[in-house]
C-alpha positions as CSV (number, residue, x, y, z in Angstrom):
1,M,-6.3,-113.2,-35.9
2,R,-3.5,-116.0,-35.8
3,I,-1.2,-113.1,-37.4
4,R,-1.8,-110.6,-35.0
5,F,-1.5,-113.0,-32.3
6,C,2.5,-113.9,-34.0
7,L,3.4,-110.2,-34.0
8,A,2.2,-109.7,-30.5
9,A,3.9,-113.0,-29.3
10,L,7.2,-110.6,-30.2
11,A,6.6,-108.1,-27.1
12,L,5.9,-111.0,-25.1
13,V,9.6,-111.9,-25.8
14,G,10.8,-108.4,-25.0
15,G,8.9,-109.0,-21.6
16,A,10.4,-112.4,-21.2
17,G,13.8,-110.8,-21.2
18,L,15.3,-112.0,-24.2
19,T,18.8,-110.8,-24.3
20,T,21.5,-111.9,-27.0
21,L,25.6,-111.5,-26.4
22,S,27.5,-108.8,-28.3
23,A,24.7,-106.5,-28.7
24,P,26.2,-103.5,-31.0
25,A,25.9,-99.8,-30.2
26,A,22.8,-99.1,-33.1
27,T,25.2,-96.2,-35.1
28,A,27.0,-96.4,-37.7
29,A,31.0,-95.9,-37.3
30,A,32.5,-93.5,-39.5
31,C,33.6,-95.5,-42.5
32,S,33.8,-99.0,-41.5
33,D,34.5,-101.4,-43.9
34,I,31.2,-103.3,-43.6
35,D,28.1,-101.4,-42.6
36,V,25.3,-103.9,-41.4
37,V,21.6,-101.9,-41.4
38,A,19.0,-103.9,-39.6
39,A,15.2,-103.3,-39.8
40,R,13.9,-105.1,-37.1
41,G,10.4,-106.8,-36.5
42,T,7.4,-106.0,-35.2
43,F,7.4,-105.0,-31.6
44,E,10.8,-106.8,-31.4
45,P,13.0,-105.7,-28.4
46,G,16.7,-105.4,-28.2
47,T,19.5,-103.0,-30.1
48,L,18.9,-104.1,-33.6
49,G,16.8,-106.6,-32.6
50,A,16.8,-109.0,-29.9
51,I,15.5,-112.3,-32.4
52,V,17.6,-111.4,-35.4
53,G,19.5,-108.4,-35.6
54,D,21.6,-108.5,-32.8
55,P,22.3,-112.5,-33.2
56,V,22.9,-112.0,-36.9
57,Y,25.3,-108.8,-36.3
58,S,27.4,-111.5,-33.6
59,A,27.9,-114.0,-36.4
60,L,29.1,-111.4,-38.8
61,Q,31.7,-110.1,-36.1
62,R,33.1,-113.5,-36.2
63,N,32.9,-114.5,-39.8
64,L,33.9,-111.1,-41.2
65,T,37.3,-111.3,-39.6
66,G,39.7,-108.4,-41.2
67,K,37.1,-106.3,-42.0
68,S,35.7,-103.6,-39.6
69,L,32.1,-103.5,-38.8
70,S,29.3,-100.8,-37.5
71,S,25.8,-101.0,-37.0
72,Y,22.7,-98.7,-38.2
73,K,19.2,-99.5,-36.6
74,V,16.6,-98.6,-39.5
75,N,14.6,-95.7,-37.3
76,Y,10.5,-96.4,-38.0
77,P,7.8,-97.5,-35.4
78,A,8.0,-101.3,-36.1
79,D,4.3,-101.5,-35.0
80,L,0.8,-101.9,-36.5
81,S,0.2,-98.5,-38.1
82,L,0.0,-98.2,-42.0
83,T,2.7,-96.0,-42.2
84,S,5.3,-97.9,-40.7
85,A,6.8,-100.4,-43.0
86,A,6.9,-97.0,-45.2
87,Q,8.8,-95.0,-42.5
88,G,11.3,-97.6,-42.4
89,N,11.9,-97.7,-45.7
90,S,12.4,-94.2,-46.3
91,D,14.9,-94.0,-43.0
92,L,17.0,-97.1,-44.4
93,V,17.5,-95.4,-48.0
94,N,18.2,-92.3,-46.7
95,H,20.8,-93.6,-44.5
96,V,22.5,-95.6,-47.1
97,R,22.8,-93.0,-49.5
98,S,24.0,-90.5,-46.8
99,Q,26.7,-93.3,-45.6
100,A,28.0,-94.0,-48.8
101,A,28.5,-90.3,-49.7
102,A,30.4,-90.2,-46.9
103,C,32.3,-93.4,-46.9
104,P,33.5,-94.3,-50.9
105,N,34.1,-97.6,-49.9
106,Q,31.8,-98.9,-47.7
107,R,29.8,-101.2,-48.3
108,F,26.4,-102.9,-46.8
109,V,25.0,-105.7,-45.8
110,L,21.0,-105.4,-45.1
111,V,19.2,-107.3,-42.4
112,G,15.4,-107.4,-42.4
113,Y,13.1,-109.7,-39.8
114,S,9.2,-109.8,-40.3
115,Q,7.9,-106.0,-40.7
116,G,11.8,-105.4,-41.2
117,A,12.1,-107.6,-44.3
118,N,9.3,-105.4,-45.9
119,V,11.6,-102.4,-45.3
120,V,14.6,-104.4,-47.0
121,D,12.3,-105.6,-49.5
122,N,10.8,-101.9,-50.5
123,S,14.1,-100.6,-50.4
124,V,15.2,-102.8,-53.3
125,G,12.6,-101.8,-55.7
126,I,10.5,-104.9,-54.4
127,S,6.5,-103.6,-53.4
128,S,5.7,-105.0,-50.5
129,A,1.8,-103.6,-50.4
130,G,-0.7,-106.3,-49.8
131,A,1.7,-108.2,-47.4
132,V,1.1,-108.1,-43.7
133,V,2.6,-105.0,-42.5
134,G,3.7,-103.9,-46.0
135,S,3.4,-100.8,-47.6
136,P,4.1,-99.3,-51.0
137,I,7.5,-98.3,-51.9
138,V,8.3,-95.1,-51.1
139,A,12.0,-94.8,-51.5
140,T,14.7,-97.1,-53.2
141,I,18.6,-97.4,-53.2
142,P,19.9,-95.5,-55.9
143,A,21.1,-97.6,-59.2
144,A,24.6,-96.2,-58.5
145,L,25.2,-97.7,-55.3
146,E,23.3,-101.4,-55.7
147,G,27.1,-102.6,-56.3
148,R,27.8,-101.2,-52.4
149,V,24.9,-103.7,-51.0
150,A,27.1,-106.8,-50.9
151,A,24.3,-109.0,-49.4
152,L,20.3,-109.0,-48.1
153,L,19.5,-111.3,-45.0
154,L,16.3,-111.6,-44.8
155,F,14.0,-113.9,-42.0
156,G,10.0,-114.3,-41.7
157,N,9.7,-112.2,-45.2
158,P,6.1,-111.1,-45.4
159,I,5.8,-110.6,-49.4
160,R,6.6,-114.8,-49.4
161,A,3.2,-115.4,-48.4
162,I,1.9,-113.5,-51.4
163,G,4.0,-115.2,-53.5
164,K,6.8,-112.5,-54.3
165,S,10.3,-112.6,-53.2
166,V,13.6,-110.6,-54.1
167,T,14.3,-110.8,-57.9
168,G,16.4,-108.8,-60.1
169,T,19.5,-107.1,-59.9
170,Y,19.8,-107.9,-55.8
171,Q,18.2,-111.8,-56.5
172,S,21.7,-113.6,-56.1
173,R,22.8,-111.3,-52.9
174,T,19.8,-112.3,-50.9
175,I,19.2,-115.2,-48.6
176,D,15.4,-115.4,-47.5
177,F,14.6,-117.8,-44.7
178,C,10.9,-119.0,-44.0
179,A,10.3,-121.4,-41.1
180,K,7.7,-124.3,-42.1
181,G,4.5,-123.1,-40.8
182,D,5.3,-119.6,-40.3
183,P,1.8,-118.0,-41.1
184,I,4.1,-114.7,-41.9
185,C,5.8,-115.8,-45.0
186,E,4.0,-118.7,-45.5
187,N,0.7,-119.1,-47.1
188,G,-2.0,-121.2,-44.9
189,G,1.2,-121.1,-42.0
190,G,0.1,-122.4,-38.6
191,D,2.5,-122.8,-36.6
192,V,2.9,-119.3,-35.1
193,L,6.0,-119.7,-32.5
194,A,7.8,-120.5,-36.0
195,H,8.1,-116.8,-36.7
196,L,9.7,-116.6,-33.4
197,G,12.7,-119.2,-34.1
198,Y,14.5,-117.1,-36.8
199,T,18.1,-116.6,-34.1
200,A,18.7,-120.4,-35.3
201,N,19.5,-119.4,-38.7
202,T,21.5,-116.2,-38.1
203,G,24.7,-118.4,-38.4
204,A,24.1,-119.7,-42.2
205,A,23.2,-115.9,-42.5
206,A,26.6,-115.1,-41.7
207,D,28.0,-117.6,-43.4
208,F,26.0,-116.1,-46.5
209,A,27.4,-112.7,-46.2
210,A,30.6,-114.0,-46.0
211,T,31.0,-115.2,-49.5
212,K,29.4,-111.6,-50.8
213,V,32.0,-109.1,-48.9
């Protein structure tokens, strides 16, 4: 019940008219230096996501001076359906594959918040099955493209609550924020509102990404 309330609270944030500055168009421009691929959280409003995607993109624009940025909003329901995260997983991988083929020098920053973190986890080969709004892996970024994924920026990642994290190839390129008490990413967490506070971490995430690109 607590988790469902927390997810439903995202819809209330949208109803409250939350806005962010410099929200990008959710399309990847042809052959930018860095393509920011963002998977929003469950019911999260905004272009790339009002709580994380939009503010982290703005922070990346400030930090990655001298590089051109584009953005892509992962096309998936971001709802409580059983196939939602799987649809996002498939779309993210398809987007990276097509962009990589069209733009040989382009690199990627993958951003995932809440269910969107499940989408990113699955896409780099870490199954979110068994986590809140998770799913089995349906697609992974090909090994030949792994080196072009500069950073993973994860927030309120549900696999953390089942004792998992990003390991292997992408571990050193991943920053994964879990607020104290957040019931989505902390097993036994009881602070529902903690899951809605990750805008405060987007600057630190952008600082991390700047060291990887």
